[in-house]
N, C-alpha and C positions, 0 to 999 in steps of 0.2 A: 326365224322364230320371233313372233311379236311379243315383246316384253312389256308393252304398255297396257298392263292389266287394267289399271284404274280408268282408262278411257272408255271401256265398254260398259254401257249402262246396265247390262245384265249382271255385271260384277260389283255394282254399287254396294249391295249389302255385304257380299263376301269379303270385301276389303275394307269395310267400315270400321272394324276393330282388329287390332294386331293379332290377337290370339287365333282368329279364324283361319287366315291363310297359313300361318305358321303351324298350327295344329294339324291341318290337312296335309301339309308337306311332310311333317313328321310321321303322320299316319301312313302315308303312301310309302315313304322310305323304310318304315319299320317292316313292311311286308316284302317289298321288292328286294331289299338287301338280304333279308333272311332267306328268301327263295334262291337268290344267286349264291349265297353262302352254302346252302344245302346242295345245290347242283355242283358246286366246285368240290365239295367233299366226296361226291359220288364219281368225280372224274368226268362229268358231263360237260362242264365248263372249265376252261383253263384261264386263270386270272393273271394279270400283270403283277398283282400283289400276292403275297401268300394268303391262303384262305383265312388264317388267323388275323393278319393285319387288315384285310378287307372287312372282316367281321367287326373288329374294334373300331375302325374308322367309320364304317357305315352306321353303326349304332351310336357311337359317341358324338360324332360331328354332323351326321346327316339326320339322325332321329332325335336324340336327346337335346342337342344344341338348338335346333329350331323350336322344339317344344319349350325349352327354357326361355328363349327369347320371346315367344308368343305369350307365355305366362308373365314374364317380368315387364315386358313392354306395356302390358295391361295393368299390372298391379304395382310396379315400382314407383310410378308417379303418385299413387295413392299412399304407399308407404312413406314417401318423402313429402307429401302435401305440395306437389308441384303441378304445373300444367300437363295435360296429357301429351303424349308424343304425336307429332304431326304425321299425317298419313304419308306424305311424300318421303319422310325420313325412314319409316319402317318398310315402305314399299321398295326402296332401293336395296335394302338388306334382303328382303324376301326374294327379289328378282335375282340377286347374286346367288343366294342359297339354292334357288330353283334351278338356275343354269348350272351351277357347280354340281348339284346332285345328278343331273342328267349326264353331264360330261364324265363324272366320276364312274358312274355305272357303265357307260359305254367304254371309257378308257380302260377300266379294269379288265374288260374282255378283249379289246382290240389293240390297245396301245399304251405302253408305260408312259410315254411322253404326254399323251392326252390326260392320263390319270394324274400326272404331276401338275399339269396346268389347272385341272379341276380343283385340286386341293388348294392351290394358291388362290383361286377365285373364292372358294368357301372360306378360306382364312381371311381374305380381305373383308368379307361380310362379317366375320367374327370380330375383326378389329373395329369396324364401324359400329357394331352393336355395343361393344364395350365402351366406346367413346360416348355413346348416347347415355348409357347408364352412369358413367363417370360424371357427365355434365349434370345429370339430375342430382347426384350425390353432392357435388360441389356448389350447386345453386340453391339447395334446400335451405330454408330458414329454421328448420326443426332443430331443437337442441339435442334431442336424443336420436343420434344417427347410428346407434350401436349395431342394430340388426342389418340395416342396409349397407353399413361398412363391410360386414363380413360376407354378405351376399356379393358385393362388388369384388372383394378379395378373392372369393371362390371362383367367380366368373373370370377373373384375370388369370388365375391358375389354369383355367380351361384354355385361355389364349396361349399361355406358355406351353402347355402340353401339346396343343395343336401345332405350334411352331416346331417343337422338338420332333413330333411325329413326321412332319414333312422333311425336316433335315435328315432324320434317320432313314426314311424311305428313299430319299434321293441321293444322299451323300454318305451317311455313316450309320449303318444298321445297329451297332451296339447301343445307340441311344434309345432304341425302341422300347426296352423294358422300362426305362425311366419315364418316357413319354406316357406309356400305358398306365403306370402306377400313379403318376400325377393326375391323369385324366379321371381315374376311377375314384381316388381317395380325396384329393385336394380340389377336384372340380365337381364331378357328379355328386359324390356323397356330401361334400361340404355345402354346395348350393342347396341341395334338397333338405339337409338338416337345418341349415340356417333359416330357411323359409318355414319348415315344419315346426321348429321350436317356438317360432313367433305365432303361427296361425292355428295350429291344432288345439292348444289349450284355449285359445280365444273361441274357436268354433264350438268347443266342448263345454264352454262356460265354466272353465276352471281358472279362476282369477288368482292363481297362486303366484307368489313372488319368485321369479326365476333367478338363478345364480348368474349374475352379470359376467362372471369369469368363465362361464361354461364354454362359450365358443372359443375363447383363447386357449383353454385347456384342451378341448377337442382338436383344435388346429395343431397344437404342439404335438399331440400324440399321433395325429395323422402324418405330420411331417416326419416324426421319428419313425413311423412305420415305413414310409417311402425310402428314407435314407438307409435304414438298416437292411431293408429288403434288397436294395440295389448294391449294398456292400457284400451281403451274404444271404443268398436266397433262403427263404423259409425261417429266417431268424426274427421275423416281425411278430412272432407270437406274443412277445412281452408287451409290445405296444397294443396289440389286439385285446389282451386281457385287461389292460388299463382302460381302453375304450369301452369294453363291455361293462366294466364296473362303473365308470363315471357316467356314461349315458344311461345305463340301466337304473342307477340310483336316482338320477335326475327325472327320468320319465316316471318312475314310481312315485316320486314326490309330487307330481302333478295330479295324482289321484284321478286319472281319467275314468269316466263312467263306463267301464268295460266289464262284461259284455253290454253293448248298447243296441237298442232296437232300431236305431237309425243307420241304415247301410252307408250313408254318406259320411258318417262319423266312424263307424267301426272299421271301415276299410283303411282310414287314416291311422287309427289306433293299432291295427294289426301291423301296418308298415313300421310304426315306431317300435313295437315290441320285437320286430325282426332284428333291430340293430344290436341289442346286447346278445341275443341268441346267435346272430350271424357272426359277430366278432368272437364270441366264446368258442363256437364250433370251428371258426376259421383258425383261431389260436391252437386248438386241439389238433386239427389236421396238419397245420404247418409244423407243429412240434413233432408229430408222427412222421411227416415227410423228412424232416431234418435228421432224425435219429434212426429211422427204420428204412427209408428209401421208398416207402409206399407212396404211390402217386395218386392224388385225388382230383386231378384234372381241373385246376383252378376253382376248387370248391369255395374257398374264402371269397374270391371275387364275385362269383355268381350268386352266392347266397345274400351278399350285401346288395348287389346291383338289382337282383330280381325281388328279393324279399322286401327290401326297403325302397330303393330308388324307383324301380319300375312300379311297385304297388302304390307308392305315394303319388307318382306321376299320373296313374290312372285315376286315383281318387281326386286329386286336385284338378286334373284336366276335365273330369266330369262335372265337378262343382262349377268351374269357370264357364264351361259350355252351357250348362243349365242357367246359371245366374245371370249371364250376359246376353241371353237370348229371349228373356221374358218368360221362360218356362218356370214352372213350379220347382222350387228347390226340394225335390223329393225323388227318391230312387224307387222306381217301379220294379216289378218282378224281373223284367228283362235286364235292367241295370244291376239288380242284386245278383243275378246269375253271372253277369260279367265280372262283378267283384269276386265272387267265389272262384271263377275261372282263373283269376290272377294267381290264386294259391295253387291251382293245378299246375300252372306253368312253373312255379317255384318248386313244387314237390317233384315234378318229373326231372327237373335239372339236378336236384339233390340226388335222385336215384342214379343219374348218369355218373356223378362223381363217386358214389359208393360202389357202383358196378366196376368202375375203373380201378378203384382201390383193391377190389377182390379179384381183379384180373379177368373179369368176364367180358364177353363181347358186348360192347356198348352201342353198336350201330342201330339196333332196333329201338333202344331207349332214346338215343340221340334223335332219331327220326320222329319219335313220339313227342319229344320236347319241342322240336322245331314246329311240328304240326300244331301243338297246343298254343305256341306263340302266335302263329299265323291266324289260327281260329280266334284267338283272343282279340286281335285287331279287326278281324272281319266282323265279329259280334259287335264290337264297339262302333265300327263304321256303319253297320246296318241301323243302329239305333241313333247315332249322333252326327253322322256325316252331313245329312241334309239340314240339321240344325245349324251347323257351322256355315254351310254354303248359302242357304237362303232363309235361315231363321225359322225353320219348320217348328210348329207348335206340337208338342208331344201330347198324346192322350194317355191317361193312366192305363 
């Protein structure tokens, strides 16, 4: 396999900005891992990992992590007012993530050993990416490094959760719950929220003074959630209520102009509003599970991950793709449909959890949810894949 992508003249544009190859890799992995996951739940494919662990690793470290690096390698230097990241630096990381993704997908089907090797390769890319961000943070001359500090902290927790996942998978499976909780709350959620609380009010022209203690309070509550959840499952509802109140109050204080006629803004606003709703409903379902034994099939995790992180990722990813390709920063009808479809994905997954709680057969709804997810990325790819690959100019 030729890993010297940048030597091919045809790839000059594709690799000219870090978000382009990383977004495409995340896009491909989002579809392939979900298809494999679906086939494994049907008994058509038998995986070296459990279907759940495959699902978590594939989405957290093969989809969200490349997407995060693509976004941060593009924007982090701007946040810190430093030089852009050199192409040779981000290409090393992309090449390892690309190789690791291929080997992970193959290894998950044919060999536990190959699967373990692939995770180590992806982890090494993860380490290299964190070191680049850390170097930017330590070399910036900006006095206000508050936001980039918390972004770096959250990305570092992603590295810790990645390490624990590998250790759990290879040596000590009881660590898996802790690894997963860290990856969801102190990595994916905290990275996304740290970026969103900085950028969404700015994009929305809401120049309100934000509480400088907000991220510290949110971090403390997220850490409390992870700790108590791993001591006694479903006891995290107290932390979730705190998060719903603190973040809900803060978001309302920004006075975002919602509803907004601009789809590029309202998709970001909807994602933010899912946070207090998601944590409140998560607290409610965790409380019910704790005292009644009713099982909601990871409702709290999915409503936060899909309602907030996934929706925000699509919104920000679309903005970056448009803004860095010379296209007009405007959502046409096709893009607006894609944004609406994100909420279809959220709604179908909520129905799966509710059906589980009522003891209904969830397989049809589960298939609908996976199909909605796959269609979501197919829709997005039809509109934006060529923009990332060759800089296609979109027509309204």
